[in-house]
Biotite code that builds the C-alpha atoms (Angstrom):
import biotite.structure as struc

atoms = struc.array([
    struc.Atom([-65.232, 3.834, -84.715], chain_id="A", res_id=1, res_name="MET", atom_name="CA", element="C"),
    struc.Atom([-61.883, 2.622, -85.234], chain_id="A", res_id=2, res_name="CYS", atom_name="CA", element="C"),
    struc.Atom([-62.592, 1.281, -88.801], chain_id="A", res_id=3, res_name="ASP", atom_name="CA", element="C"),
    struc.Atom([-64.138, 4.564, -90.194], chain_id="A", res_id=4, res_name="PHE", atom_name="CA", element="C"),
    struc.Atom([-61.687, 7.157, -88.633], chain_id="A", res_id=5, res_name="VAL", atom_name="CA", element="C"),
    struc.Atom([-59.065, 8.616, -91.341], chain_id="A", res_id=6, res_name="ARG", atom_name="CA", element="C"),
    struc.Atom([-56.168, 10.542, -91.227], chain_id="A", res_id=7, res_name="GLU", atom_name="CA", element="C"),
    struc.Atom([-56.493, 14.187, -89.760], chain_id="A", res_id=8, res_name="GLY", atom_name="CA", element="C"),
    struc.Atom([-59.549, 13.230, -87.538], chain_id="A", res_id=9, res_name="ASP", atom_name="CA", element="C"),
    struc.Atom([-59.786, 14.225, -84.204], chain_id="A", res_id=10, res_name="ILE", atom_name="CA", element="C"),
    struc.Atom([-61.377, 12.030, -81.478], chain_id="A", res_id=11, res_name="VAL", atom_name="CA", element="C"),
    struc.Atom([-62.473, 13.479, -78.699], chain_id="A", res_id=12, res_name="VAL", atom_name="CA", element="C"),
    struc.Atom([-63.152, 11.102, -75.612], chain_id="A", res_id=13, res_name="VAL", atom_name="CA", element="C"),
    struc.Atom([-64.539, 12.598, -72.102], chain_id="A", res_id=14, res_name="HIS", atom_name="CA", element="C"),
    struc.Atom([-62.465, 10.447, -70.153], chain_id="A", res_id=15, res_name="SER", atom_name="CA", element="C"),
    struc.Atom([-60.230, 7.509, -70.670], chain_id="A", res_id=16, res_name="MET", atom_name="CA", element="C"),
    struc.Atom([-62.539, 4.740, -69.014], chain_id="A", res_id=17, res_name="ASP", atom_name="CA", element="C"),
    struc.Atom([-65.339, 5.401, -71.695], chain_id="A", res_id=18, res_name="ARG", atom_name="CA", element="C"),
    struc.Atom([-62.911, 4.447, -74.549], chain_id="A", res_id=19, res_name="LEU", atom_name="CA", element="C"),
    struc.Atom([-61.578, 1.124, -73.055], chain_id="A", res_id=20, res_name="ALA", atom_name="CA", element="C"),
    struc.Atom([-62.124, -1.046, -69.989], chain_id="A", res_id=21, res_name="ARG", atom_name="CA", element="C"),
    struc.Atom([-58.628, -1.978, -69.187], chain_id="A", res_id=22, res_name="ASN", atom_name="CA", element="C"),
    struc.Atom([-55.469, -0.298, -69.699], chain_id="A", res_id=23, res_name="LEU", atom_name="CA", element="C"),
    struc.Atom([-54.076, -2.959, -72.454], chain_id="A", res_id=24, res_name="ASP", atom_name="CA", element="C"),
    struc.Atom([-57.044, -2.074, -74.298], chain_id="A", res_id=25, res_name="ASP", atom_name="CA", element="C"),
    struc.Atom([-56.801, 1.782, -73.673], chain_id="A", res_id=26, res_name="LEU", atom_name="CA", element="C"),
    struc.Atom([-52.890, 1.405, -74.840], chain_id="A", res_id=27, res_name="ARG", atom_name="CA", element="C"),
    struc.Atom([-53.795, -0.588, -78.164], chain_id="A", res_id=28, res_name="SER", atom_name="CA", element="C"),
    struc.Atom([-56.899, 1.508, -79.145], chain_id="A", res_id=29, res_name="ILE", atom_name="CA", element="C"),
    struc.Atom([-54.830, 4.681, -78.640], chain_id="A", res_id=30, res_name="VAL", atom_name="CA", element="C"),
    struc.Atom([-51.691, 3.365, -80.730], chain_id="A", res_id=31, res_name="ALA", atom_name="CA", element="C"),
    struc.Atom([-53.750, 2.099, -83.534], chain_id="A", res_id=32, res_name="GLY", atom_name="CA", element="C"),
    struc.Atom([-55.634, 5.507, -83.968], chain_id="A", res_id=33, res_name="LEU", atom_name="CA", element="C"),
    struc.Atom([-52.274, 7.358, -83.931], chain_id="A", res_id=34, res_name="THR", atom_name="CA", element="C"),
    struc.Atom([-50.897, 4.930, -86.265], chain_id="A", res_id=35, res_name="ALA", atom_name="CA", element="C"),
    struc.Atom([-53.789, 5.966, -88.996], chain_id="A", res_id=36, res_name="LYS", atom_name="CA", element="C"),
    struc.Atom([-52.641, 10.258, -88.243], chain_id="A", res_id=37, res_name="GLY", atom_name="CA", element="C"),
    struc.Atom([-55.998, 10.470, -86.041], chain_id="A", res_id=38, res_name="VAL", atom_name="CA", element="C"),
    struc.Atom([-55.710, 12.559, -83.009], chain_id="A", res_id=39, res_name="GLU", atom_name="CA", element="C"),
    struc.Atom([-57.011, 11.566, -79.639], chain_id="A", res_id=40, res_name="VAL", atom_name="CA", element="C"),
    struc.Atom([-58.021, 14.095, -77.138], chain_id="A", res_id=41, res_name="ARG", atom_name="CA", element="C"),
    struc.Atom([-59.141, 13.133, -73.602], chain_id="A", res_id=42, res_name="PHE", atom_name="CA", element="C"),
    struc.Atom([-61.396, 15.740, -72.211], chain_id="A", res_id=43, res_name="VAL", atom_name="CA", element="C"),
    struc.Atom([-61.579, 15.168, -68.461], chain_id="A", res_id=44, res_name="LYS", atom_name="CA", element="C"),
    struc.Atom([-57.501, 14.314, -68.555], chain_id="A", res_id=45, res_name="GLU", atom_name="CA", element="C"),
    struc.Atom([-56.598, 16.951, -70.570], chain_id="A", res_id=46, res_name="GLN", atom_name="CA", element="C"),
    struc.Atom([-54.578, 14.658, -72.932], chain_id="A", res_id=47, res_name="LEU", atom_name="CA", element="C"),
    struc.Atom([-53.781, 14.815, -76.286], chain_id="A", res_id=48, res_name="VAL", atom_name="CA", element="C"),
    struc.Atom([-52.092, 12.195, -78.349], chain_id="A", res_id=49, res_name="PHE", atom_name="CA", element="C"),
    struc.Atom([-51.074, 12.509, -81.861], chain_id="A", res_id=50, res_name="THR", atom_name="CA", element="C"),
    struc.Atom([-48.574, 9.470, -82.869], chain_id="A", res_id=51, res_name="GLY", atom_name="CA", element="C"),
    struc.Atom([-45.339, 11.500, -82.160], chain_id="A", res_id=52, res_name="ASP", atom_name="CA", element="C"),
    struc.Atom([-45.798, 11.423, -78.365], chain_id="A", res_id=53, res_name="ASP", atom_name="CA", element="C"),
    struc.Atom([-42.764, 11.912, -75.989], chain_id="A", res_id=54, res_name="THR", atom_name="CA", element="C"),
    struc.Atom([-41.899, 9.344, -73.454], chain_id="A", res_id=55, res_name="ALA", atom_name="CA", element="C"),
    struc.Atom([-43.302, 11.301, -70.743], chain_id="A", res_id=56, res_name="VAL", atom_name="CA", element="C"),
    struc.Atom([-46.657, 11.409, -72.777], chain_id="A", res_id=57, res_name="ALA", atom_name="CA", element="C"),
    struc.Atom([-46.861, 7.359, -73.066], chain_id="A", res_id=58, res_name="LYS", atom_name="CA", element="C"),
    struc.Atom([-46.007, 7.419, -69.350], chain_id="A", res_id=59, res_name="LEU", atom_name="CA", element="C"),
    struc.Atom([-49.017, 9.584, -68.637], chain_id="A", res_id=60, res_name="LEU", atom_name="CA", element="C"),
    struc.Atom([-51.346, 7.599, -70.724], chain_id="A", res_id=61, res_name="LEU", atom_name="CA", element="C"),
    struc.Atom([-50.153, 4.486, -68.667], chain_id="A", res_id=62, res_name="SER", atom_name="CA", element="C"),
    struc.Atom([-50.519, 6.293, -65.479], chain_id="A", res_id=63, res_name="VAL", atom_name="CA", element="C"),
    struc.Atom([-53.871, 7.940, -66.060], chain_id="A", res_id=64, res_name="MET", atom_name="CA", element="C"),
    struc.Atom([-55.123, 4.941, -67.805], chain_id="A", res_id=65, res_name="GLY", atom_name="CA", element="C"),
    struc.Atom([-53.930, 2.820, -64.786], chain_id="A", res_id=66, res_name="ALA", atom_name="CA", element="C"),
    struc.Atom([-56.101, 4.972, -62.623], chain_id="A", res_id=67, res_name="PHE", atom_name="CA", element="C"),
    struc.Atom([-59.101, 4.845, -64.734], chain_id="A", res_id=68, res_name="ALA", atom_name="CA", element="C"),
    struc.Atom([-58.908, 1.324, -64.539], chain_id="A", res_id=69, res_name="GLU", atom_name="CA", element="C"),
    struc.Atom([-58.352, 1.335, -60.996], chain_id="A", res_id=70, res_name="PHE", atom_name="CA", element="C"),
    struc.Atom([-61.238, 3.707, -60.299], chain_id="A", res_id=71, res_name="GLU", atom_name="CA", element="C"),
    struc.Atom([-64.125, 1.731, -62.502], chain_id="A", res_id=72, res_name="ARG", atom_name="CA", element="C"),
    struc.Atom([-63.020, -1.776, -60.450], chain_id="A", res_id=73, res_name="ALA", atom_name="CA", element="C"),
    struc.Atom([-63.664, 0.813, -57.058], chain_id="A", res_id=74, res_name="LEU", atom_name="CA", element="C"),
    struc.Atom([-66.889, 1.736, -58.488], chain_id="A", res_id=75, res_name="ILE", atom_name="CA", element="C"),
    struc.Atom([-68.403, -1.916, -59.846], chain_id="A", res_id=76, res_name="SER", atom_name="CA", element="C"),
    struc.Atom([-67.033, -3.228, -56.434], chain_id="A", res_id=77, res_name="GLU", atom_name="CA", element="C"),
    struc.Atom([-68.738, -0.839, -54.128], chain_id="A", res_id=78, res_name="ARG", atom_name="CA", element="C"),
    struc.Atom([-72.096, -1.544, -56.340], chain_id="A", res_id=79, res_name="GLN", atom_name="CA", element="C"),
    struc.Atom([-71.929, -5.035, -55.513], chain_id="A", res_id=80, res_name="ARG", atom_name="CA", element="C"),
    struc.Atom([-71.655, -4.320, -51.953], chain_id="A", res_id=81, res_name="GLU", atom_name="CA", element="C"),
    struc.Atom([-74.443, -1.743, -52.097], chain_id="A", res_id=82, res_name="GLY", atom_name="CA", element="C"),
    struc.Atom([-76.756, -4.467, -53.841], chain_id="A", res_id=83, res_name="ILE", atom_name="CA", element="C"),
    struc.Atom([-75.948, -7.278, -51.484], chain_id="A", res_id=84, res_name="ALA", atom_name="CA", element="C"),
    struc.Atom([-76.625, -4.723, -48.394], chain_id="A", res_id=85, res_name="LEU", atom_name="CA", element="C"),
    struc.Atom([-80.053, -4.003, -50.416], chain_id="A", res_id=86, res_name="ALA", atom_name="CA", element="C"),
    struc.Atom([-80.625, -7.619, -50.597], chain_id="A", res_id=87, res_name="LYS", atom_name="CA", element="C"),
    struc.Atom([-80.338, -8.194, -47.239], chain_id="A", res_id=88, res_name="SER", atom_name="CA", element="C"),
    struc.Atom([-82.691, -5.346, -46.322], chain_id="A", res_id=89, res_name="ARG", atom_name="CA", element="C"),
    struc.Atom([-85.187, -6.729, -48.858], chain_id="A", res_id=90, res_name="GLY", atom_name="CA", element="C"),
    struc.Atom([-85.216, -3.560, -50.907], chain_id="A", res_id=91, res_name="ALA", atom_name="CA", element="C"),
    struc.Atom([-83.666, -5.264, -54.035], chain_id="A", res_id=92, res_name="TYR", atom_name="CA", element="C"),
    struc.Atom([-86.320, -7.351, -55.396], chain_id="A", res_id=93, res_name="ARG", atom_name="CA", element="C"),
    struc.Atom([-85.614, -6.964, -58.819], chain_id="A", res_id=94, res_name="GLY", atom_name="CA", element="C"),
    struc.Atom([-88.047, -5.967, -61.452], chain_id="A", res_id=95, res_name="ARG", atom_name="CA", element="C"),
    struc.Atom([-92.015, -6.689, -60.901], chain_id="A", res_id=96, res_name="LYS", atom_name="CA", element="C"),
    struc.Atom([-93.362, -9.537, -62.369], chain_id="A", res_id=97, res_name="LYS", atom_name="CA", element="C"),
    struc.Atom([-95.160, -8.728, -65.912], chain_id="A", res_id=98, res_name="THR", atom_name="CA", element="C"),
    struc.Atom([-98.169, -11.762, -65.703], chain_id="A", res_id=99, res_name="LEU", atom_name="CA", element="C"),
    struc.Atom([-99.764, -12.312, -62.138], chain_id="A", res_id=100, res_name="SER", atom_name="CA", element="C"),
    struc.Atom([-100.494, -15.632, -61.084], chain_id="A", res_id=101, res_name="ASP", atom_name="CA", element="C"),
    struc.Atom([-103.922, -15.589, -62.304], chain_id="A", res_id=102, res_name="ASP", atom_name="CA", element="C"),
    struc.Atom([-102.849, -14.299, -65.623], chain_id="A", res_id=103, res_name="GLN", atom_name="CA", element="C"),
    struc.Atom([-100.077, -17.495, -65.985], chain_id="A", res_id=104, res_name="VAL", atom_name="CA", element="C"),
    struc.Atom([-102.853, -19.859, -64.684], chain_id="A", res_id=105, res_name="ALA", atom_name="CA", element="C"),
    struc.Atom([-105.500, -18.015, -66.792], chain_id="A", res_id=106, res_name="GLU", atom_name="CA", element="C"),
    struc.Atom([-102.670, -18.666, -70.237], chain_id="A", res_id=107, res_name="ILE", atom_name="CA", element="C"),
    struc.Atom([-102.057, -22.262, -69.325], chain_id="A", res_id=108, res_name="ARG", atom_name="CA", element="C"),
    struc.Atom([-105.877, -23.116, -69.522], chain_id="A", res_id=109, res_name="ARG", atom_name="CA", element="C"),
    struc.Atom([-106.134, -21.344, -72.568], chain_id="A", res_id=110, res_name="ARG", atom_name="CA", element="C"),
    struc.Atom([-102.971, -23.115, -74.202], chain_id="A", res_id=111, res_name="VAL", atom_name="CA", element="C"),
    struc.Atom([-104.312, -26.514, -73.244], chain_id="A", res_id=112, res_name="ASP", atom_name="CA", element="C"),
    struc.Atom([-107.466, -25.678, -75.034], chain_id="A", res_id=113, res_name="ASP", atom_name="CA", element="C"),
    struc.Atom([-105.495, -25.300, -78.455], chain_id="A", res_id=114, res_name="GLY", atom_name="CA", element="C"),
    struc.Atom([-105.113, -21.177, -78.462], chain_id="A", res_id=115, res_name="VAL", atom_name="CA", element="C"),
    struc.Atom([-101.924, -19.989, -80.114], chain_id="A", res_id=116, res_name="PRO", atom_name="CA", element="C"),
    struc.Atom([-99.236, -18.906, -77.772], chain_id="A", res_id=117, res_name="LYS", atom_name="CA", element="C"),
    struc.Atom([-98.734, -15.660, -79.949], chain_id="A", res_id=118, res_name="ALA", atom_name="CA", element="C"),
    struc.Atom([-102.155, -14.765, -79.810], chain_id="A", res_id=119, res_name="VAL", atom_name="CA", element="C"),
    struc.Atom([-102.210, -15.112, -76.131], chain_id="A", res_id=120, res_name="LEU", atom_name="CA", element="C"),
    struc.Atom([-99.100, -12.796, -75.966], chain_id="A", res_id=121, res_name="ALA", atom_name="CA", element="C"),
    struc.Atom([-100.459, -10.232, -77.794], chain_id="A", res_id=122, res_name="ARG", atom_name="CA", element="C"),
    struc.Atom([-103.854, -10.380, -75.736], chain_id="A", res_id=123, res_name="GLN", atom_name="CA", element="C"),
    struc.Atom([-101.805, -10.046, -72.479], chain_id="A", res_id=124, res_name="PHE", atom_name="CA", element="C"),
    struc.Atom([-99.497, -7.422, -74.152], chain_id="A", res_id=125, res_name="GLY", atom_name="CA", element="C"),
    struc.Atom([-96.398, -9.283, -73.471], chain_id="A", res_id=126, res_name="VAL", atom_name="CA", element="C"),
    struc.Atom([-93.803, -10.729, -75.993], chain_id="A", res_id=127, res_name="SER", atom_name="CA", element="C"),
    struc.Atom([-93.922, -14.473, -76.724], chain_id="A", res_id=128, res_name="ARG", atom_name="CA", element="C"),
    struc.Atom([-90.502, -15.183, -74.918], chain_id="A", res_id=129, res_name="GLU", atom_name="CA", element="C"),
    struc.Atom([-92.266, -13.344, -71.303], chain_id="A", res_id=130, res_name="THR", atom_name="CA", element="C"),
    struc.Atom([-95.042, -15.834, -71.802], chain_id="A", res_id=131, res_name="LEU", atom_name="CA", element="C"),
    struc.Atom([-93.028, -18.954, -72.517], chain_id="A", res_id=132, res_name="TYR", atom_name="CA", element="C"),
    struc.Atom([-90.909, -17.993, -69.546], chain_id="A", res_id=133, res_name="GLN", atom_name="CA", element="C"),
    struc.Atom([-94.132, -17.100, -67.205], chain_id="A", res_id=134, res_name="ALA", atom_name="CA", element="C"),
    struc.Atom([-95.100, -20.547, -68.397], chain_id="A", res_id=135, res_name="LEU", atom_name="CA", element="C"),
    struc.Atom([-91.831, -22.461, -67.725], chain_id="A", res_id=136, res_name="ARG", atom_name="CA", element="C"),
    struc.Atom([-91.590, -21.064, -64.140], chain_id="A", res_id=137, res_name="SER", atom_name="CA", element="C"),
    struc.Atom([-94.852, -21.771, -63.014], chain_id="A", res_id=138, res_name="ALA", atom_name="CA", element="C"),
    struc.Atom([-95.015, -25.402, -64.189], chain_id="A", res_id=139, res_name="SER", atom_name="CA", element="C"),
    struc.Atom([-91.235, -26.446, -63.845], chain_id="A", res_id=140, res_name="GLY", atom_name="CA", element="C"),
    struc.Atom([-91.708, -27.389, -67.376], chain_id="A", res_id=141, res_name="THR", atom_name="CA", element="C"),
    struc.Atom([-90.374, -26.833, -70.929], chain_id="A", res_id=142, res_name="GLY", atom_name="CA", element="C"),
    struc.Atom([-93.236, -24.527, -71.391], chain_id="A", res_id=143, res_name="GLY", atom_name="CA", element="C"),
    struc.Atom([-95.239, -26.743, -73.462], chain_id="A", res_id=144, res_name="ASP", atom_name="CA", element="C"),
    struc.Atom([-96.652, -28.604, -70.385], chain_id="A", res_id=145, res_name="GLY", atom_name="CA", element="C"),
    struc.Atom([-94.773, -31.780, -71.831], chain_id="A", res_id=146, res_name="GLN", atom_name="CA", element="C"),
    struc.Atom([-92.416, -32.365, -69.024], chain_id="A", res_id=147, res_name="GLY", atom_name="CA", element="C"),
    struc.Atom([-88.747, -31.256, -67.800], chain_id="A", res_id=148, res_name="PRO", atom_name="CA", element="C"),
    struc.Atom([-87.310, -28.598, -70.183], chain_id="A", res_id=149, res_name="GLY", atom_name="CA", element="C"),
    struc.Atom([-84.271, -30.484, -70.237], chain_id="A", res_id=150, res_name="VAL", atom_name="CA", element="C"),
    struc.Atom([-84.126, -34.213, -71.109], chain_id="A", res_id=151, res_name="ILE", atom_name="CA", element="C"),
    struc.Atom([-82.501, -36.251, -68.776], chain_id="A", res_id=152, res_name="ASP", atom_name="CA", element="C"),
    struc.Atom([-79.633, -38.604, -69.925], chain_id="A", res_id=153, res_name="PRO", atom_name="CA", element="C"),
    struc.Atom([-80.349, -42.509, -70.078], chain_id="A", res_id=154, res_name="PRO", atom_name="CA", element="C"),
    struc.Atom([-79.548, -44.044, -66.921], chain_id="A", res_id=155, res_name="ALA", atom_name="CA", element="C"),
    struc.Atom([-76.425, -45.820, -68.021], chain_id="A", res_id=156, res_name="GLU", atom_name="CA", element="C"),
    struc.Atom([-74.629, -42.379, -69.006], chain_id="A", res_id=157, res_name="LEU", atom_name="CA", element="C"),
    struc.Atom([-75.834, -40.710, -65.305], chain_id="A", res_id=158, res_name="SER", atom_name="CA", element="C"),
    struc.Atom([-73.078, -39.780, -63.268], chain_id="A", res_id=159, res_name="VAL", atom_name="CA", element="C"),
])
């Protein structure tokens, strides 16, 4: 957006935290836009910046931006705490597996028989990457049945 705005444009933003992730970014984005002759309006904070802003306007931008950054940090912290509590209760298990263990075993057997993985992915209705990940996690290999996915360094280089 910053590359495409022109002098006389008006950028309307719902909230300061939607425009930038931290106060430094907010200040630089607003300064860059107003230097181009663009008006920046924040709906939630009811603030407008035009480029010929007073010291009070700059203070408001800094204070409100700091509060927005603080609020965002609190939300993230609460979210992490909630996820940790849900995990401890067993309620947060992540996404359900796309392929069952039986399906992975069938895929492994058919791969060993020479069926191309892309064909198998289409038949089972998953992406090739999902198929490769299932094969890796099922066998502890690189997905090709040829051993570990990571090559161990020679013994003389081991730490």
